[in-house]
C-alpha positions in Angstrom: 0.0 0.0 0.0 2.7 2.3 0.9 4.3 1.5 -2.4 1.1 2.5 -4.1 1.0 5.7 -2.1 4.6 6.4 -2.9 4.0 5.8 -6.5 1.0 8.1 -6.4 3.1 10.7 -4.6 5.8 10.4 -7.2 3.3 10.8 -9.9 1.8 13.7 -8.1 5.2 15.3 -7.8 5.9 14.8 -11.5 2.5 16.3 -12.2 3.3 19.1 -9.9 6.7 19.5 -11.5 5.0 19.4 -14.8 2.5 21.9 -13.7 5.2 24.2 -12.3 6.6 24.3 -15.8 3.4 25.6 -17.3 4.2 29.3 -16.8 7.4 29.0 -18.7 5.8 27.2 -21.5 2.9 29.7 -22.0 4.7 32.0 -24.4 5.6 29.1 -26.6 2.1 27.8 -26.4 0.7 31.3 -27.3 2.7 31.9 -30.5 -0.3 33.3 -32.4 -0.4 36.3 -30.1 3.3 37.0 -30.7 2.9 36.8 -34.5 -0.1 39.2 -34.3 2.1 41.7 -32.5 4.8 41.4 -35.1 2.3 41.7 -37.8 0.9 44.8 -36.2 4.4 46.3 -35.9 5.2 45.4 -39.5 2.0 46.9 -40.6 2.7 50.0 -38.6 6.3 50.3 -40.0 4.9 49.6 -43.6 2.4 52.4 -43.1 5.2 54.6 -41.9 7.4 53.7 -44.9 4.4 54.3 -47.2 3.7 57.6 -45.5 7.3 58.6 -45.8 7.5 57.6 -49.5 4.2 59.5 -50.1 5.7 62.5 -48.4 8.9 62.3 -50.5 6.8 61.9 -53.6 4.8 65.0 -52.7 7.9 67.0 -52.0 9.3 65.9 -55.4 6.1 67.0 -57.2 6.2 70.3 -55.3 9.9 70.7 -56.3 9.1 69.9 -59.9 6.2 72.4 -59.8 8.5 75.1 -58.3 11.2 74.4 -61.0 8.6 74.6 -63.8 7.2 77.8 -62.3 10.8 79.2 -62.0 11.5 78.3 -65.7 8.2 79.8 -66.7 9.0 82.9 -64.8 12.4 83.1 -66.4 10.9 82.5 -69.8 8.3 85.2 -69.2 11.0 87.6 -68.0 13.1 86.8 -71.1 10.1 87.4 -73.3 9.5 90.7 -71.6 13.1 91.7 -72.0 13.0 90.8 -75.7 9.9 92.8 -76.1 11.6 95.8 -74.4 14.6 95.4 -76.6 12.4 95.5 -79.6 10.8 98.7 -78.4 7.6 97.1 -77.2 6.0 97.4 -73.8 4.8 94.1 -72.2 1.0 93.6 -71.9 0.4 96.6 -74.2 -0.3 97.1 -77.9 2.9 97.9 -79.8 3.2 101.4 -81.4 3.2 101.1 -85.2 6.7 101.6 -86.8 5.6 104.4 -89.1 4.2 106.3 -86.1 7.4 105.7 -84.1 9.5 107.0 -87.1 7.3 110.1 -87.4 7.7 110.9 -83.8 11.5 110.4 -83.9 12.0 112.6 -86.9 10.6 115.6 -84.9 13.3 115.3 -82.3 16.7 117.0 -82.3 19.8 115.0 -83.3 21.3 115.2 -79.8 18.3 113.3 -78.4 18.3 110.7 -81.2 22.0 110.0 -80.6 21.2 109.2 -76.9 18.2 107.0 -78.0 20.6 104.7 -79.9 21.1 103.0 -76.5 17.4 102.4 -75.8 17.2 99.1 -77.7 18.5 97.2 -80.7 15.3 98.0 -82.6 15.6 101.7 -82.0 19.4 101.7 -82.8 18.7 99.9 -86.1 15.9 102.3 -87.0 17.7 105.5 -86.2 21.0 104.5 -87.9 19.1 103.3 -91.0 19.3 105.0 -94.4 15.5 105.4 -94.7 15.3 107.1 -91.4 18.2 109.5 -92.3 16.3 110.5 -95.5 13.0 111.0 -93.6 14.7 113.1 -91.0 16.4 115.2 -93.6 13.1 115.8 -95.4 11.7 117.3 -92.3 15.0 119.1 -91.3 15.0 120.9 -94.6 11.8 122.7 -93.6 13.5 124.2 -90.5 16.9 125.7 -91.6 19.1 127.3 -89.0 21.9 129.9 -89.0 25.3 128.2 -88.5 28.1 130.3 -87.1 31.6 128.8 -87.6 34.5 130.4 -85.6 37.9 129.6 -87.0 41.3 130.3 -85.4 44.6 128.5 -84.9 43.5 125.2 -86.4 40.4 125.3 -84.3 36.7 125.1 -85.5 33.8 126.0 -83.2 30.2 125.7 -84.3 27.2 127.5 -83.0 23.7 127.6 -84.4 20.5 129.5 -83.8 17.0 129.9 -85.2 16.2 132.7 -87.6 14.0 135.4 -86.2 10.3 134.9 -86.6 9.2 138.5 -85.8 9.4 141.7 -87.7 11.1 143.7 -85.0 13.9 145.9 -86.3 16.0 145.3 -83.2 16.0 142.0 -81.4 18.3 139.5 -79.8 18.8 135.7 -79.9 20.9 133.1 -78.0 23.2 130.9 -79.9 23.6 127.2 -79.0 26.9 125.6 -78.9 27.1 122.6 -81.3 30.6 121.2 -81.7 34.3 122.1 -81.8 37.2 120.3 -83.4 40.9 120.7 -84.2 41.9 120.7 -87.8 43.9 122.6 -90.4 42.1 125.9 -91.1 40.0 126.4 -94.2 36.3 126.4 -95.0 33.8 124.7 -97.3 30.1 125.5 -97.5 27.9 123.1 -95.5 25.9 120.6 -97.6 22.8 119.0 -96.0 24.3 119.3 -92.5 27.8 118.0 -93.4 30.8 120.3 -93.6 34.0 119.8 -95.5 36.8 121.3 -93.4 40.6 121.5 -93.8 43.3 122.8 -96.0 44.1 120.5 -98.9 45.6 117.9 -99.1 44.4 117.4 -95.4 40.6 117.3 -95.6 37.9 116.0 -93.3 34.1 115.7 -93.3 32.3 116.5 -90.1 28.8 116.4 -88.8 28.5 119.0 -86.1 25.1 117.7 -85.0 26.4 114.2 -84.2 29.8 115.4 -83.1 31.5 113.2 -85.6 34.2 113.6 -88.3 36.1 111.4 -90.6 39.5 112.0 -92.2 39.8 111.8 -96.0 42.7 110.3 -97.8 45.3 112.9 -98.9 44.9 114.2 -102.4 47.2 112.4 -104.8 49.5 115.2 -105.9 52.9 116.7 -105.4 51.7 120.3 -105.8 50.8 122.5 -102.9 48.1 124.8 -104.5 44.9 122.7 -104.2 41.3 123.8 -104.4 38.5 121.6 -103.1 34.7 121.8 -103.3 32.0 119.7 -101.6 28.7 118.6 -103.3 25.8 116.3 -103.2 24.0 114.2 -105.8 20.3 114.0 -104.9 19.5 111.3 -107.5 22.1 108.7 -106.4 22.1 110.1 -102.8 25.9 110.5 -102.7 28.3 113.1 -101.3 31.4 113.9 -103.4 34.5 116.0 -102.9 36.1 117.7 -106.0 39.8 118.6 -105.8 42.1 120.1 -108.4 45.7 121.3 -108.3 46.8 124.5 -109.9 50.0 125.1 -111.8 50.8 128.7 -110.9 53.0 129.4 -113.8 50.3 128.4 -116.2 47.4 129.7 -114.1 45.3 126.7 -114.8 43.9 123.8 -112.8 45.1 120.3 -113.4 44.8 116.9 -111.9 41.0 117.0 -111.3 40.1 114.3 -108.8 36.8 113.1 -107.2 36.2 111.2 -104.0 32.8 109.7 -103.2 31.9 109.3 -99.5 30.7 105.9 -98.3 32.7 103.9 -100.9 36.3 102.8 -100.7 37.3 106.5 -100.1 39.9 106.7 -102.9 40.5 109.6 -105.3 39.7 109.1 -109.0 41.1 111.2 -111.8 38.5 112.8 -114.1 38.9 115.0 -117.2 38.1 118.6 -117.7 37.8 120.1 -121.2 37.8 123.7 -119.8 41.2 125.0 -118.6 40.4 127.3 -115.7 41.7 128.6 -112.3 39.2 128.5 -109.3 38.9 131.9 -107.5 35.7 132.1 -105.5 34.2 129.7 -102.9 31.8 127.1 -104.3 28.1 126.5 -103.7 26.1 123.4 -104.3 22.5 123.7 -105.5 20.3 120.9 -106.8 23.2 118.6 -107.6 25.4 121.2 -109.3 28.5 122.8 -107.9 29.1 126.4 -108.9 32.3 128.4 -108.3 33.9 131.5 -109.8 37.0 131.1 -111.9 39.2 132.5 -114.6 38.8 130.6 -117.8 40.8 130.7 -121.0 38.2 131.1 -123.8 39.7 131.6 -127.2 43.1 132.5 -125.6 41.5 135.2 -123.6 41.2 135.0 -119.8 37.7 135.8 -118.7 35.7 135.8 -115.5 33.3 132.8 -115.6 31.1 130.7 -113.4 32.1 127.0 -113.5 29.4 124.3 -113.3 30.2 120.8 -112.1 27.4 118.2 -112.3 28.0 116.1 -109.2 26.3 113.0 -110.7 27.8 112.9 -114.2 31.1 114.6 -113.0 31.2 116.9 -116.0 32.3 120.5 -116.2 30.6 123.4 -118.0 31.1 127.1 -118.3 28.7 130.0 -117.7 29.4 133.6 -118.4 29.0 136.0 -115.5 25.9 138.2 -115.7 26.3 141.4 -117.6 27.0 144.4 -115.3 28.4 142.3 -112.4 31.9 143.1 -111.1 34.4 140.4 -110.2 37.4 142.3 -108.9 38.3 141.7 -105.3 37.3 145.2 -104.3 33.7 144.5 -105.3 33.5 141.4 -103.1 32.1 139.0 -105.6 30.1 136.2 -103.9 27.9 133.3 -105.0 24.9 132.7 -102.8 21.5 131.0 -102.8 18.7 133.4 -103.3 15.3 131.8 -102.8 16.8 128.5 -104.0 18.4 130.0 -107.1 22.0 130.8 -107.8 22.8 134.5 -107.4 25.9 136.7 -107.8 26.4 139.5 -105.3 28.4 142.7 -105.3 28.4 145.2 -102.5 30.2 148.5 -101.9 29.4 151.9 -100.3 25.8 151.6 -99.0 24.4 149.4 -101.8 24.0 145.8 -102.7 23.6 144.4 -106.2 22.3 141.0 -106.8 22.0 139.0 -110.1 19.7 136.0 -109.9 19.9 133.1 -112.4 16.4 132.6 -113.7 17.2 130.1 -116.5 20.4 128.1 -116.4 20.1 126.7 -119.9 19.5 130.1 -121.5 21.7 131.8 -118.9 19.1 134.5 -118.2 19.7 136.7 -115.1 17.5 139.2 -113.2 19.0 142.1 -111.2 18.0 143.4 -107.8 19.6 146.5 -106.2 19.2 148.1 -102.8 20.5 151.3 -101.4 20.2 151.7 -97.6 20.0 154.8 -95.5 23.2 156.4 -94.0 22.1 155.3 -90.5 23.4 151.8 -91.2 26.8 152.9 -92.6 28.6 152.8 -89.3 27.2 149.4 -88.1 27.3 147.6 -91.5 29.4 148.9 -94.2 32.5 149.7 -92.1 32.8 145.9 -91.4 34.2 143.1 -93.6 30.8 141.6 -94.5 30.1 137.9 -95.0 27.0 136.9 -96.9 25.5 133.5 -96.3 22.4 133.3 -98.4 18.7 134.1 -97.8 15.9 132.6 -95.7 12.4 131.8 -96.8 11.2 135.3 -96.4 13.7 136.4 -99.0 15.8 138.3 -96.5 19.6 138.3 -97.2 21.7 137.2 -94.2 25.0 138.9 -93.5 27.5 139.2 -90.7 30.9 140.6 -90.0 33.8 138.5 -91.2 35.6 139.1 -87.9 34.3 138.2 -84.5 33.9 141.3 -82.2 31.5 142.3 -79.5 28.7 143.0 -79.7 28.0 140.4 -82.4 25.2 141.2 -84.8 23.5 139.3 -87.6 21.7 141.5 -90.2 18.7 140.5 -92.2 18.3 142.6 -95.3 15.1 142.6 -97.4 16.3 143.5 -100.8 12.9 144.4 -102.3 11.7 146.5 -99.4 15.1 148.2 -98.5 14.6 147.1 -94.9 17.3 145.8 -92.5 16.8 144.0 -89.2 19.5 143.7 -86.7 19.8 140.8 -84.2 22.3 140.8 -81.4 23.7 137.3 -80.7 24.3 136.2 -77.1 25.9 133.2 -75.5 29.1 133.0 -77.5 31.7 135.1 -75.7 31.0 133.3 -72.5 31.9 129.9 -73.9 35.2 128.4 -72.7 36.6 127.6 -76.2 35.9 131.1 -77.5 37.8 132.6 -74.6 41.0 130.7 -75.6 41.7 133.0 -78.5 41.2 136.7 -79.1 41.1 136.7 -83.0 38.5 134.6 -84.7 37.4 134.5 -88.3 33.6 134.1 -88.7 31.8 132.2 -91.4 28.1 131.8 -91.6 25.6 129.6 -93.4 21.9 130.7 -93.6 20.5 127.3 -94.7 22.2 124.9 -92.3 20.1 121.9 -91.3 20.6 119.2 -88.7 21.6 115.8 -90.1 21.5 112.3 -88.6 24.1 111.1 -91.1 26.5 108.9 -89.2 30.1 109.0 -90.5 
């Protein structure tokens, strides 16, 4: 019995021992709970990874959108800059080109030169040949008086408007235009350009644009050279005519022509009329006129030479009957109401012969005698005549600069003289450098946008 009880006890102990092991075996027996926790953790980590990936994707989309927006902004800015360079205003209707050109042609040259920097479009328009011609067409309707002061290889240009009133005594302020250093001589301005220098050293300057170009030296060994400046309106070309003079023979030789805008080389041309230039030239309607001595039938006569700028051919005109060509009579060629005129003055009178028909060489004469009150202020001076203005008034000044400086407007048909005192010149720094200036004037000077 005891053995049975002992066996039972042993079995009970084993059972107890087995039972005591139950807590340690529970985790192993509850494996499904552990897997569920792992699955939940994995699920949570998966959601976190998905959320992180979604966040990275959204950030990438936002970045792409920002990049696209930045590129669009830069492209829009570039388009706006391109439009501004072309002279257009963003988000506005562009101004028609013909209207822009019409507005620009009404402005002074100084402003147009500054506007070259506004845009490529404006620079191309203003520097173009068509614009230069349009500007010149309008500029020819508003001529100005050009005052050129010359001393010690120095040129100083001033300009002013002609008086619009009928006052006998008035004043006007001259505007400084340009100054340059060059060998001293003079040529009549042609459409806003001026040929300056003493041959063989010549230059063409545009006082309005403050530019000048040096011309090649005339091809000659002789020192006595005469030059004239002209314009061909048909081919739209400026030309310089130069000729050398053999003093022993008193005749011009080696006639040469240079055309601006080409290779700038002198070309020899022929002249069938042996002559010697004496009086400054004048270009009208594509023809150069200048006074000369010409040997006609072995006799030396006073003549007016004609040089057609386009065909480069010479011709001879006889001086008008009654005109005087000695130096004491101050013979001068001027433009009178757009026609060629020969002028003599002396005492208190002016005599003018106007070319009415170039082919028939018909002249009309106009003479004026002025009252003695003007003798002291006009006739005692070395007068310089520079042509007429639209009212038919003859413009004259003293050939020497002195104060006060006057410009006289003489109406030949009415025997009336107006006097205008010029201000604003003696105060200029360049004028104060020298005490003796020669003065040359041009009554029909026009501003030019011609770039040299």
